[in-house]
LUMBA-32311 format. One record per residue: residue number from 1; residue in one letter; chain; x, y, z of N, C-alpha, C in turn. Coordinates in nm, 3 decimals, m for minus. Example, Ala and Ser with C-alpha at 12.3 -4.5 7.8 and 13.67 -1.06 7.14 Angstrom:
<recs>
<rec vexdo="1" kolse="A" marmar="A" n_px="1.319" n_py="m0.569" n_pz="0.780" ca_px="1.230" ca_py="m0.450" ca_pz="0.780" c_px="1.320" c_py="m0.330" c_pz="0.780"/>
<rec vexdo="2" kolse="S" marmar="A" n_px="1.285" n_py="m0.225" n_pz="0.708" ca_px="1.367" ca_py="m0.106" ca_pz="0.714" c_px="1.290" c_py="0.003" c_pz="0.787"/>
</recs>
This chain:
<recs>
<rec vexdo="1" kolse="M" marmar="A" n_px="m0.741" n_py="4.600" n_pz="7.610" ca_px="m0.726" ca_py="4.636" ca_pz="7.457" c_px="m0.861" c_py="4.508" c_pz="7.387"/>
<rec vexdo="2" kolse="G" marmar="A" n_px="m0.918" n_py="4.594" n_pz="7.318" ca_px="m1.016" ca_py="4.462" ca_pz="7.227" c_px="m0.964" c_py="4.407" c_pz="7.098"/>
<rec vexdo="3" kolse="H" marmar="A" n_px="m0.989" n_py="4.298" n_pz="7.036" ca_px="m0.962" ca_py="4.251" ca_pz="6.896" c_px="m1.070" c_py="4.208" c_pz="6.851"/>
<rec vexdo="4" kolse="E" marmar="A" n_px="m1.056" n_py="4.328" n_pz="6.732" ca_px="m1.171" ca_py="4.319" ca_pz="6.615" c_px="m1.122" c_py="4.264" c_pz="6.495"/>
<rec vexdo="5" kolse="H" marmar="A" n_px="m1.173" n_py="4.192" n_pz="6.440" ca_px="m1.119" ca_py="4.091" ca_pz="6.330" c_px="m1.213" c_py="3.987" c_pz="6.244"/>
<rec vexdo="6" kolse="T" marmar="A" n_px="m1.174" n_py="4.071" n_pz="6.118" ca_px="m1.267" ca_py="4.041" ca_pz="6.063" c_px="m1.188" c_py="3.942" c_pz="5.922"/>
<rec vexdo="7" kolse="H" marmar="A" n_px="m1.275" n_py="3.881" n_pz="5.849" ca_px="m1.205" ca_py="3.825" ca_pz="5.733" c_px="m1.291" c_py="3.865" c_pz="5.588"/>
<rec vexdo="8" kolse="D" marmar="A" n_px="m1.237" n_py="3.821" n_pz="5.469" ca_px="m1.324" ca_py="3.816" ca_pz="5.353" c_px="m1.302" c_py="3.678" c_pz="5.322"/>
<rec vexdo="9" kolse="H" marmar="A" n_px="m1.454" n_py="3.582" n_pz="5.294" ca_px="m1.426" ca_py="3.481" ca_pz="5.250" c_px="m1.489" c_py="3.424" c_pz="5.142"/>
<rec vexdo="10" kolse="D" marmar="A" n_px="m1.496" n_py="3.572" n_pz="5.086" ca_px="m1.557" ca_py="3.589" ca_pz="4.947" c_px="m1.446" c_py="3.455" c_pz="4.837"/>
<rec vexdo="11" kolse="H" marmar="A" n_px="m1.500" n_py="3.430" n_pz="4.748" ca_px="m1.447" ca_py="3.377" ca_pz="4.635" c_px="m1.502" c_py="3.478" c_pz="4.503"/>
<rec vexdo="12" kolse="D" marmar="A" n_px="m1.358" n_py="3.474" n_pz="4.397" ca_px="m1.407" ca_py="3.499" ca_pz="4.282" c_px="m1.403" c_py="3.423" c_pz="4.177"/>
<rec vexdo="13" kolse="H" marmar="A" n_px="m1.476" n_py="3.312" n_pz="4.207" ca_px="m1.498" ca_py="3.216" ca_pz="4.137" c_px="m1.625" c_py="3.132" c_pz="4.154"/>
<rec vexdo="14" kolse="P" marmar="A" n_px="m1.694" n_py="3.066" n_pz="4.046" ca_px="m1.811" ca_py="3.011" ca_pz="4.098" c_px="m1.760" c_py="2.863" c_pz="4.168"/>
<rec vexdo="15" kolse="H" marmar="A" n_px="m1.808" n_py="2.792" n_pz="4.241" ca_px="m1.778" ca_py="2.661" ca_pz="4.250" c_px="m1.876" c_py="2.526" c_pz="4.146"/>
<rec vexdo="16" kolse="T" marmar="A" n_px="m1.900" n_py="2.550" n_pz="4.086" ca_px="m1.996" ca_py="2.477" ca_pz="3.950" c_px="m1.892" c_py="2.364" c_pz="3.894"/>
<rec vexdo="17" kolse="H" marmar="A" n_px="m1.786" n_py="2.447" n_pz="3.875" ca_px="m1.671" ca_py="2.395" ca_pz="3.780" c_px="m1.550" c_py="2.319" c_pz="3.891"/>
<rec vexdo="18" kolse="P" marmar="A" n_px="m1.492" n_py="2.221" n_pz="3.906" ca_px="m1.372" ca_py="2.183" ca_pz="3.931" c_px="m1.273" c_py="2.271" c_pz="3.914"/>
<rec vexdo="19" kolse="H" marmar="A" n_px="m1.181" n_py="2.275" n_pz="4.009" ca_px="m1.078" ca_py="2.380" ca_pz="4.021" c_px="m0.913" c_py="2.346" c_pz="3.948"/>
<rec vexdo="20" kolse="G" marmar="A" n_px="m0.848" n_py="2.390" n_pz="3.852" ca_px="m0.829" ca_py="2.384" ca_pz="3.757" c_px="m0.657" c_py="2.301" c_pz="3.832"/>
<rec vexdo="21" kolse="G" marmar="A" n_px="m0.629" n_py="2.182" n_pz="3.790" ca_px="m0.511" ca_py="2.131" ca_pz="3.772" c_px="m0.511" c_py="2.115" c_pz="3.896"/>
<rec vexdo="22" kolse="L" marmar="A" n_px="m0.353" n_py="2.063" n_pz="3.947" ca_px="m0.319" ca_py="1.956" ca_pz="4.065" c_px="m0.222" c_py="2.125" c_pz="4.164"/>
<rec vexdo="23" kolse="E" marmar="A" n_px="m0.157" n_py="2.166" n_pz="4.062" ca_px="m0.091" ca_py="2.325" ca_pz="4.071" c_px="m0.211" c_py="2.402" c_pz="4.157"/>
<rec vexdo="24" kolse="E" marmar="A" n_px="m0.273" n_py="2.417" n_pz="4.105" ca_px="m0.335" ca_py="2.469" ca_pz="4.147" c_px="m0.427" c_py="2.438" c_pz="4.307"/>
<rec vexdo="25" kolse="T" marmar="A" n_px="m0.502" n_py="2.278" n_pz="4.325" ca_px="m0.553" ca_py="2.259" ca_pz="4.387" c_px="m0.453" c_py="2.259" c_pz="4.517"/>
<rec vexdo="26" kolse="T" marmar="A" n_px="m0.330" n_py="2.228" n_pz="4.452" ca_px="m0.217" ca_py="2.201" ca_pz="4.601" c_px="m0.218" c_py="2.376" c_pz="4.656"/>
<rec vexdo="27" kolse="A" marmar="A" n_px="m0.263" n_py="2.455" n_pz="4.588" ca_px="m0.231" ca_py="2.618" ca_pz="4.613" c_px="m0.315" c_py="2.635" c_pz="4.692"/>
<rec vexdo="28" kolse="I" marmar="A" n_px="m0.444" n_py="2.591" n_pz="4.703" ca_px="m0.571" ca_py="2.617" ca_pz="4.783" c_px="m0.576" c_py="2.516" c_pz="4.891"/>
<rec vexdo="29" kolse="L" marmar="A" n_px="m0.510" n_py="2.416" n_pz="4.895" ca_px="m0.521" ca_py="2.353" ca_pz="5.035" c_px="m0.415" c_py="2.404" c_pz="5.079"/>
<rec vexdo="30" kolse="S" marmar="A" n_px="m0.308" n_py="2.444" n_pz="5.030" ca_px="m0.194" ca_py="2.521" ca_pz="5.101" c_px="m0.235" c_py="2.647" c_pz="5.196"/>
<rec vexdo="31" kolse="Y" marmar="A" n_px="m0.288" n_py="2.713" n_pz="5.119" ca_px="m0.354" ca_py="2.892" ca_pz="5.175" c_px="m0.471" c_py="2.805" c_pz="5.259"/>
<rec vexdo="32" kolse="M" marmar="A" n_px="m0.603" n_py="2.720" n_pz="5.241" ca_px="m0.657" ca_py="2.681" ca_pz="5.357" c_px="m0.592" c_py="2.664" c_pz="5.464"/>
<rec vexdo="33" kolse="L" marmar="A" n_px="m0.501" n_py="2.585" n_pz="5.485" ca_px="m0.378" ca_py="2.524" ca_pz="5.611" c_px="m0.350" c_py="2.620" c_pz="5.685"/>
<rec vexdo="34" kolse="D" marmar="A" n_px="m0.311" n_py="2.731" n_pz="5.622" ca_px="m0.258" ca_py="2.834" ca_pz="5.691" c_px="m0.342" c_py="2.958" c_pz="5.732"/>
<rec vexdo="35" kolse="H" marmar="A" n_px="m0.488" n_py="2.980" n_pz="5.663" ca_px="m0.572" ca_py="3.047" ca_pz="5.695" c_px="m0.609" c_py="2.952" c_pz="5.833"/>
<rec vexdo="36" kolse="N" marmar="A" n_px="m0.606" n_py="2.850" n_pz="5.864" ca_px="m0.701" ca_py="2.717" ca_pz="5.961" c_px="m0.620" c_py="2.777" c_pz="6.071"/>
<rec vexdo="37" kolse="R" marmar="A" n_px="m0.502" n_py="2.770" n_pz="6.021" ca_px="m0.371" ca_py="2.733" ca_pz="6.136" c_px="m0.392" c_py="2.923" c_pz="6.201"/>
<rec vexdo="38" kolse="H" marmar="A" n_px="m0.384" n_py="3.001" n_pz="6.168" ca_px="m0.464" ca_py="3.113" ca_pz="6.207" c_px="m0.564" c_py="3.138" c_pz="6.260"/>
<rec vexdo="39" kolse="H" marmar="A" n_px="m0.605" n_py="3.082" n_pz="6.255" ca_px="m0.830" ca_py="3.080" ca_pz="6.340" c_px="m0.742" c_py="2.987" c_pz="6.401"/>
<rec vexdo="40" kolse="G" marmar="A" n_px="m0.721" n_py="2.873" n_pz="6.424" ca_px="m0.651" ca_py="2.822" ca_pz="6.559" c_px="m0.579" c_py="2.869" c_pz="6.659"/>
<rec vexdo="41" kolse="K" marmar="A" n_px="m0.516" n_py="2.958" n_pz="6.629" ca_px="m0.449" ca_py="3.064" ca_pz="6.699" c_px="m0.523" c_py="3.157" c_pz="6.754"/>
<rec vexdo="42" kolse="E" marmar="A" n_px="m0.643" n_py="3.207" n_pz="6.703" ca_px="m0.727" ca_py="3.317" ca_pz="6.745" c_px="m0.836" c_py="3.242" c_pz="6.848"/>
<rec vexdo="43" kolse="L" marmar="A" n_px="m0.792" n_py="3.163" n_pz="6.806" ca_px="m0.921" ca_py="3.015" ca_pz="6.918" c_px="m0.881" c_py="2.990" c_pz="7.043"/>
<rec vexdo="44" kolse="E" marmar="A" n_px="m0.754" n_py="2.979" n_pz="7.047" ca_px="m0.668" ca_py="2.940" ca_pz="7.132" c_px="m0.709" c_py="3.046" c_pz="7.239"/>
<rec vexdo="45" kolse="E" marmar="A" n_px="m0.679" n_py="3.146" n_pz="7.236" ca_px="m0.670" ca_py="3.292" ca_pz="7.269" c_px="m0.824" c_py="3.320" c_pz="7.311"/>
<rec vexdo="46" kolse="I" marmar="A" n_px="m0.908" n_py="3.288" n_pz="7.265" ca_px="m1.071" ca_py="3.322" ca_pz="7.288" c_px="m1.076" c_py="3.240" c_pz="7.444"/>
<rec vexdo="47" kolse="G" marmar="A" n_px="m0.995" n_py="3.092" n_pz="7.451" ca_px="m1.052" ca_py="2.963" ca_pz="7.530" c_px="m0.977" c_py="3.089" c_pz="7.640"/>
<rec vexdo="48" kolse="E" marmar="A" n_px="m0.851" n_py="3.130" n_pz="7.626" ca_px="m0.743" ca_py="3.166" ca_pz="7.729" c_px="m0.850" c_py="3.283" c_pz="7.833"/>
<rec vexdo="49" kolse="K" marmar="A" n_px="m0.889" n_py="3.371" n_pz="7.736" ca_px="m0.984" ca_py="3.498" ca_pz="7.785" c_px="m1.115" c_py="3.440" c_pz="7.869"/>
<rec vexdo="50" kolse="L" marmar="A" n_px="m1.168" n_py="3.348" n_pz="7.797" ca_px="m1.306" ca_py="3.273" ca_pz="7.841" c_px="m1.178" c_py="3.193" c_pz="8.004"/>
<rec vexdo="51" kolse="R" marmar="A" n_px="m1.123" n_py="3.138" n_pz="8.033" ca_px="m1.085" ca_py="3.083" ca_pz="8.137" c_px="m1.011" c_py="3.206" c_pz="8.215"/>
<rec vexdo="52" kolse="Q" marmar="A" n_px="m1.006" n_py="3.309" n_pz="8.142" ca_px="m0.971" ca_py="3.407" ca_pz="8.272" c_px="m1.092" c_py="3.466" c_pz="8.313"/>
<rec vexdo="53" kolse="A" marmar="A" n_px="m1.159" n_py="3.476" n_pz="8.239" ca_px="m1.304" ca_py="3.573" ca_pz="8.306" c_px="m1.380" c_py="3.465" c_pz="8.350"/>
<rec vexdo="54" kolse="G" marmar="A" n_px="m1.326" n_py="3.339" n_pz="8.388" ca_px="m1.408" ca_py="3.225" ca_pz="8.496" c_px="m1.467" c_py="3.148" c_pz="8.463"/>
<rec vexdo="55" kolse="R" marmar="A" n_px="m1.495" n_py="3.132" n_pz="8.264" ca_px="m1.564" ca_py="3.097" ca_pz="8.272" c_px="m1.571" c_py="2.912" c_pz="8.196"/>
<rec vexdo="56" kolse="E" marmar="A" n_px="m1.441" n_py="2.840" n_pz="8.260" ca_px="m1.402" ca_py="2.739" ca_pz="8.274" c_px="m1.451" c_py="2.608" c_pz="8.146"/>
<rec vexdo="57" kolse="E" marmar="A" n_px="m1.585" n_py="2.577" n_pz="8.196" ca_px="m1.618" ca_py="2.491" ca_pz="8.118" c_px="m1.614" c_py="2.514" c_pz="7.939"/>
<rec vexdo="58" kolse="A" marmar="A" n_px="m1.660" n_py="2.651" n_pz="7.931" ca_px="m1.662" ca_py="2.718" ca_pz="7.774" c_px="m1.520" c_py="2.742" c_pz="7.719"/>
<rec vexdo="59" kolse="A" marmar="A" n_px="m1.417" n_py="2.701" n_pz="7.829" ca_px="m1.318" ca_py="2.733" ca_pz="7.782" c_px="m1.296" c_py="2.633" c_pz="7.758"/>
<rec vexdo="60" kolse="K" marmar="A" n_px="m1.339" n_py="2.508" n_pz="7.829" ca_px="m1.261" ca_py="2.381" ca_pz="7.821" c_px="m1.275" c_py="2.345" c_pz="7.667"/>
<rec vexdo="61" kolse="E" marmar="A" n_px="m1.445" n_py="2.383" n_pz="7.648" ca_px="m1.495" ca_py="2.319" ca_pz="7.491" c_px="m1.445" c_py="2.413" c_pz="7.437"/>
<rec vexdo="62" kolse="V" marmar="A" n_px="m1.377" n_py="2.520" n_pz="7.395" ca_px="m1.267" ca_py="2.585" ca_pz="7.269" c_px="m1.175" c_py="2.520" c_pz="7.288"/>
<rec vexdo="63" kolse="Q" marmar="A" n_px="m1.117" n_py="2.456" n_pz="7.402" ca_px="m1.019" ca_py="2.376" ca_pz="7.411" c_px="m1.038" c_py="2.273" c_pz="7.280"/>
<rec vexdo="64" kolse="A" marmar="A" n_px="m1.101" n_py="2.157" n_pz="7.350" ca_px="m1.196" ca_py="2.067" ca_pz="7.278" c_px="m1.167" c_py="2.114" c_pz="7.117"/>
<rec vexdo="65" kolse="A" marmar="A" n_px="m1.206" n_py="2.248" n_pz="7.095" ca_px="m1.259" ca_py="2.238" ca_pz="6.950" c_px="m1.137" c_py="2.228" c_pz="6.894"/>
<rec vexdo="66" kolse="V" marmar="A" n_px="m1.034" n_py="2.359" n_pz="6.958" ca_px="m0.900" ca_py="2.330" ca_pz="6.934" c_px="m0.812" c_py="2.211" c_pz="6.877"/>
<rec vexdo="67" kolse="E" marmar="A" n_px="m0.828" n_py="2.150" n_pz="6.938" ca_px="m0.772" ca_py="2.031" ca_pz="6.948" c_px="m0.819" c_py="1.936" c_pz="6.788"/>
<rec vexdo="68" kolse="A" marmar="A" n_px="m0.943" n_py="1.930" n_pz="6.796" ca_px="m0.978" ca_py="1.875" ca_pz="6.693" c_px="m0.934" c_py="1.963" c_pz="6.505"/>
<rec vexdo="69" kolse="F" marmar="A" n_px="m0.928" n_py="2.090" n_pz="6.548" ca_px="m0.881" ca_py="2.129" ca_pz="6.461" c_px="m0.792" c_py="2.139" c_pz="6.408"/>
<rec vexdo="70" kolse="T" marmar="A" n_px="m0.659" n_py="2.122" n_pz="6.532" ca_px="m0.587" ca_py="2.084" ca_pz="6.521" c_px="m0.534" c_py="1.932" c_pz="6.402"/>
<rec vexdo="71" kolse="Q" marmar="A" n_px="m0.602" n_py="1.846" n_pz="6.457" ca_px="m0.613" ca_py="1.706" ca_pz="6.423" c_px="m0.644" c_py="1.713" c_pz="6.248"/>
<rec vexdo="72" kolse="G" marmar="A" n_px="m0.777" n_py="1.802" n_pz="6.262" ca_px="m0.813" ca_py="1.802" ca_pz="6.104" c_px="m0.632" c_py="1.878" c_pz="6.051"/>
<rec vexdo="73" kolse="N" marmar="A" n_px="m0.630" n_py="1.992" n_pz="6.067" ca_px="m0.513" ca_py="2.046" ca_pz="6.006" c_px="m0.336" c_py="1.961" c_pz="6.002"/>
<rec vexdo="74" kolse="D" marmar="A" n_px="m0.359" n_py="1.888" n_pz="6.103" ca_px="m0.243" ca_py="1.802" ca_pz="6.070" c_px="m0.240" c_py="1.688" c_pz="5.900"/>
<rec vexdo="75" kolse="K" marmar="A" n_px="m0.413" n_py="1.613" n_pz="5.954" ca_px="m0.463" ca_py="1.572" ca_pz="5.811" c_px="m0.390" c_py="1.649" c_pz="5.701"/>
<rec vexdo="76" kolse="L" marmar="A" n_px="m0.474" n_py="1.797" n_pz="5.663" ca_px="m0.434" ca_py="1.896" ca_pz="5.548" c_px="m0.291" c_py="1.939" c_pz="5.518"/>
<rec vexdo="77" kolse="A" marmar="A" n_px="m0.190" n_py="1.907" n_pz="5.651" ca_px="m0.096" ca_py="1.925" ca_pz="5.590" c_px="0.042" c_py="1.803" c_pz="5.547"/>
<rec vexdo="78" kolse="S" marmar="A" n_px="m0.038" n_py="1.689" n_pz="5.584" ca_px="m0.032" ca_py="1.522" ca_pz="5.521" c_px="m0.049" c_py="1.508" c_pz="5.418"/>
<rec vexdo="79" kolse="A" marmar="A" n_px="m0.170" n_py="1.561" n_pz="5.371" ca_px="m0.237" ca_py="1.548" ca_pz="5.202" c_px="m0.070" c_py="1.654" c_pz="5.160"/>
<rec vexdo="80" kolse="L" marmar="A" n_px="m0.086" n_py="1.787" n_pz="5.189" ca_px="0.075" ca_py="1.834" ca_pz="5.077" c_px="0.188" c_py="1.730" c_pz="5.093"/>
<rec vexdo="81" kolse="E" marmar="A" n_px="0.166" n_py="1.727" n_pz="5.159" ca_px="0.321" ca_py="1.621" ca_pz="5.219" c_px="0.314" c_py="1.561" c_pz="5.051"/>
<rec vexdo="82" kolse="H" marmar="A" n_px="0.146" n_py="1.423" n_pz="5.018" ca_px="0.170" ca_py="1.338" ca_pz="4.927" c_px="0.161" c_py="1.460" c_pz="4.794"/>
<rec vexdo="83" kolse="L" marmar="A" n_px="0.140" n_py="1.530" n_pz="4.832" ca_px="0.129" ca_py="1.611" ca_pz="4.663" c_px="0.261" c_py="1.652" c_pz="4.678"/>
<rec vexdo="84" kolse="K" marmar="A" n_px="0.395" n_py="1.666" n_pz="4.729" ca_px="0.523" ca_py="1.704" ca_pz="4.688" c_px="0.568" c_py="1.631" c_pz="4.608"/>
</recs>
């Protein structure tokens, strides 16, 4: 069974101005963290599929990327804690 996945990454506002207020910044950061965690899970699945297909070196690279992604997400989560 195939897995087709698309995301809309468009934004409804230009990035030529700072985002409004701490509340909005916190909400955006929270959204981005959840979004990244979702992608991290998808990357883990891709790594496992590569491993099952006998593409161990590629799977190892994806796993390393997942670990780096997770570290970045941990830092975003920490930043959110500081905003509470």
